[in-house]
Residue frames as a rotation matrix with the C-alpha (Angstrom) as fourth column:
MET 1
0.605 0.194 0.772 -45.41
-0.520 -0.638 0.568 -10.87
0.603 -0.745 -0.285 113.13
LYS 2
-0.338 -0.754 -0.564 -42.70
0.203 0.527 -0.825 -11.61
0.919 -0.393 -0.025 115.69
ILE 3
0.766 0.613 0.193 -43.93
-0.126 -0.152 0.980 -12.18
0.630 -0.775 -0.039 119.24
LYS 4
-0.232 -0.894 0.382 -41.49
-0.592 -0.182 -0.785 -11.47
0.772 -0.408 -0.487 122.06
GLN 5
-0.455 -0.040 -0.889 -40.95
0.535 0.786 -0.310 -13.69
0.711 -0.617 -0.336 125.09
PHE 6
-0.175 0.464 0.869 -43.33
-0.697 -0.682 0.224 -12.80
0.696 -0.566 0.442 127.94
GLU 7
-0.410 -0.050 -0.910 -43.45
0.440 0.864 -0.246 -14.48
0.799 -0.501 -0.333 131.34
VAL 8
0.040 0.479 0.877 -45.67
-0.732 -0.584 0.351 -14.02
0.680 -0.656 0.327 134.40
THR 9
-0.548 -0.216 -0.808 -45.09
0.348 0.820 -0.455 -15.77
0.760 -0.531 -0.374 137.74
GLU 10
-0.015 0.580 0.815 -47.65
-0.811 -0.483 0.329 -15.74
0.585 -0.656 0.477 140.54
GLY 11
0.499 0.135 0.856 -46.97
-0.755 0.553 0.353 -18.01
-0.426 -0.822 0.377 143.48
ARG 12
-0.294 -0.594 0.749 -46.21
-0.168 0.803 0.571 -21.49
-0.941 0.042 -0.336 142.18
LEU 13
0.516 0.493 0.700 -47.74
0.644 0.315 -0.697 -20.88
-0.564 0.811 -0.155 138.74
LYS 14
-0.406 -0.653 -0.639 -45.91
-0.108 -0.660 0.744 -19.47
-0.908 0.371 0.197 135.73
ALA 15
0.732 0.586 0.348 -47.27
0.354 0.109 -0.929 -18.50
-0.583 0.803 -0.128 132.31
VAL 16
-0.416 -0.872 -0.257 -44.81
0.027 -0.295 0.955 -18.27
-0.909 0.390 0.147 129.41
LYS 17
0.449 0.592 -0.669 -45.96
-0.600 -0.356 -0.717 -16.88
-0.662 0.723 0.196 126.06
ASP 18
0.209 -0.308 0.928 -45.55
0.627 0.771 0.115 -19.33
-0.751 0.558 0.354 123.18
THR 19
-0.115 -0.351 -0.929 -43.57
-0.333 -0.868 0.369 -17.32
-0.936 0.352 -0.018 120.63
SER 20
-0.926 -0.101 0.365 -44.47
0.286 0.443 0.849 -19.55
-0.247 0.891 -0.381 117.68
THR 21
-0.544 0.787 -0.292 -47.58
-0.830 -0.556 0.048 -18.95
-0.124 0.268 0.955 115.63
PHE 22
-0.748 0.271 -0.606 -48.56
0.017 0.920 0.391 -22.64
0.663 0.282 -0.693 115.67
GLY 23
-0.398 0.685 -0.610 -52.05
0.904 0.405 -0.136 -22.91
0.154 -0.606 -0.781 117.14
GLY 24
0.641 0.615 0.459 -52.60
0.551 -0.785 0.283 -19.16
0.535 0.072 -0.842 116.93
THR 25
-0.156 -0.759 0.632 -50.96
0.100 -0.649 -0.755 -16.11
0.983 -0.054 0.177 118.44
ASN 26
0.093 0.291 0.952 -52.56
-0.837 -0.494 0.233 -16.39
0.539 -0.819 0.198 121.89
MET 27
0.726 0.089 -0.681 -51.12
0.132 0.955 0.265 -19.67
0.674 -0.283 0.682 123.16
TRP 28
0.248 -0.584 0.773 -49.24
-0.906 -0.423 -0.029 -20.00
0.344 -0.693 -0.634 126.46
HIS 29
-0.149 -0.352 -0.924 -47.28
0.162 0.913 -0.374 -22.66
0.975 -0.206 -0.079 128.34
LEU 30
0.645 0.400 0.651 -48.44
-0.597 -0.269 0.756 -23.23
0.478 -0.876 0.065 131.93
TYR 31
-0.293 -0.797 -0.528 -45.80
0.028 0.545 -0.838 -24.31
0.956 -0.261 -0.137 134.45
ILE 32
0.881 0.440 0.175 -46.13
-0.179 -0.034 0.983 -25.34
0.439 -0.897 0.049 138.09
GLN 33
-0.096 -0.944 0.317 -43.30
-0.779 -0.127 -0.614 -25.13
0.620 -0.306 -0.723 140.60
LYS 34
0.406 0.160 -0.900 -42.58
0.214 0.941 0.264 -28.46
0.888 -0.299 0.348 142.23
VAL 35
0.999 -0.004 -0.050 -41.56
0.049 -0.152 0.987 -28.78
-0.011 -0.988 -0.152 145.90
THR 36
0.300 -0.951 0.078 -37.95
0.897 0.310 0.315 -29.18
-0.324 -0.024 0.946 144.69
GLY 37
0.054 -0.234 -0.971 -38.11
0.020 -0.972 0.235 -25.66
-0.998 -0.032 -0.048 143.23
ASN 38
-0.904 -0.369 0.215 -37.97
0.182 0.121 0.976 -26.86
-0.386 0.921 -0.042 139.62
TRP 39
-0.202 0.837 -0.508 -40.60
-0.750 -0.465 -0.469 -25.78
-0.629 0.287 0.722 137.10
GLU 40
-0.751 0.052 0.659 -42.60
0.341 0.884 0.319 -28.41
-0.566 0.464 -0.682 135.21
GLN 41
-0.754 0.520 -0.401 -44.66
-0.651 -0.516 0.556 -27.63
0.082 0.680 0.728 132.12
VAL 42
-0.672 0.564 0.479 -48.16
0.073 0.695 -0.716 -28.99
-0.737 -0.446 -0.509 132.63
GLN 43
0.243 0.822 0.515 -50.18
0.733 0.193 -0.652 -27.62
-0.635 0.536 -0.556 129.73
TRP 44
-0.944 -0.280 0.173 -50.17
0.318 -0.642 0.697 -25.67
-0.084 0.713 0.696 126.46
ILE 45
-0.155 0.944 -0.291 -53.22
0.900 0.014 -0.435 -23.45
-0.407 -0.329 -0.852 126.78
GLY 46
-0.050 0.249 0.967 -55.04
0.710 -0.672 0.210 -20.52
0.703 0.697 -0.143 125.19
VAL 47
-0.844 -0.395 0.363 -54.88
0.107 -0.786 -0.608 -17.07
0.526 -0.474 0.706 126.78
TYR 48
-0.138 0.872 0.469 -58.57
-0.675 -0.429 0.600 -16.93
0.725 -0.234 0.648 127.69
SER 49
0.679 0.340 -0.651 -58.35
0.141 0.810 0.570 -20.19
0.721 -0.478 0.502 129.67
ILE 50
-0.139 -0.829 -0.542 -55.02
0.833 0.197 -0.516 -19.47
0.535 -0.523 0.663 131.39
GLN 51
-0.520 -0.031 0.853 -56.13
-0.145 -0.982 -0.124 -15.94
0.841 -0.189 0.506 132.33
GLN 52
0.565 0.823 0.054 -58.56
-0.257 0.113 0.960 -17.47
0.784 -0.557 0.275 134.84
LEU 53
0.587 -0.417 -0.694 -55.55
0.732 0.639 0.235 -18.69
0.346 -0.646 0.681 136.87
PHE 54
-0.482 -0.873 -0.077 -53.71
0.859 -0.453 -0.240 -15.32
0.174 -0.182 0.968 137.06
HIS 55
0.353 0.519 -0.779 -54.47
0.657 -0.730 -0.188 -11.91
-0.666 -0.445 -0.599 138.57
THR 56
-0.440 -0.618 -0.652 -52.03
-0.114 -0.682 0.723 -10.19
-0.891 0.392 0.230 136.18
GLN 57
0.680 0.689 -0.249 -53.65
-0.286 -0.063 -0.956 -9.31
-0.675 0.722 0.154 132.85
LEU 58
-0.222 -0.739 0.637 -51.94
0.440 0.507 0.741 -11.36
-0.870 0.445 0.212 130.14
PRO 59
-0.417 0.035 -0.908 -51.54
-0.624 -0.738 0.258 -9.70
-0.661 0.674 0.330 126.74
THR 60
0.309 0.510 0.803 -53.59
0.426 0.681 -0.596 -10.86
-0.850 0.526 -0.007 123.77
TYR 61
-0.688 -0.609 -0.395 -52.52
-0.170 -0.394 0.903 -10.53
-0.706 0.688 0.168 120.16
LEU 62
0.479 0.821 -0.312 -54.63
-0.480 -0.053 -0.876 -9.99
-0.736 0.569 0.368 117.08
ASP 63
-0.296 -0.512 0.806 -53.88
0.421 0.688 0.591 -12.58
-0.858 0.514 0.012 114.42
SER 64
-0.356 0.107 -0.928 -53.73
-0.609 -0.780 0.143 -10.66
-0.709 0.616 0.343 111.15
LYS 65
-0.929 -0.012 -0.369 -54.58
-0.309 0.573 0.759 -13.85
0.202 0.820 -0.536 109.20
GLN 66
-0.666 0.745 -0.033 -57.85
0.606 0.515 -0.606 -14.40
-0.434 -0.424 -0.795 111.07
SER 67
-0.844 0.505 0.184 -61.03
-0.253 -0.675 0.693 -13.23
0.474 0.538 0.697 109.43
PHE 68
-0.787 0.616 -0.030 -64.36
0.240 0.261 -0.935 -12.86
-0.568 -0.743 -0.353 111.20
């Protein structure tokens, strides 16, 4: 499965979809905008945790290799 780049910016927070499959298909990079205007990555985080910081609904992906 190929995951496309996806980015959401709200205020000084930015979520960028991790397009690798390392760690699962629902991992995101969290960035914060510094006072200089530059973006700094602060955490690699799962979608369910990062969603609490954003109003925009972030997409989730079903990992076809996962079994429940």
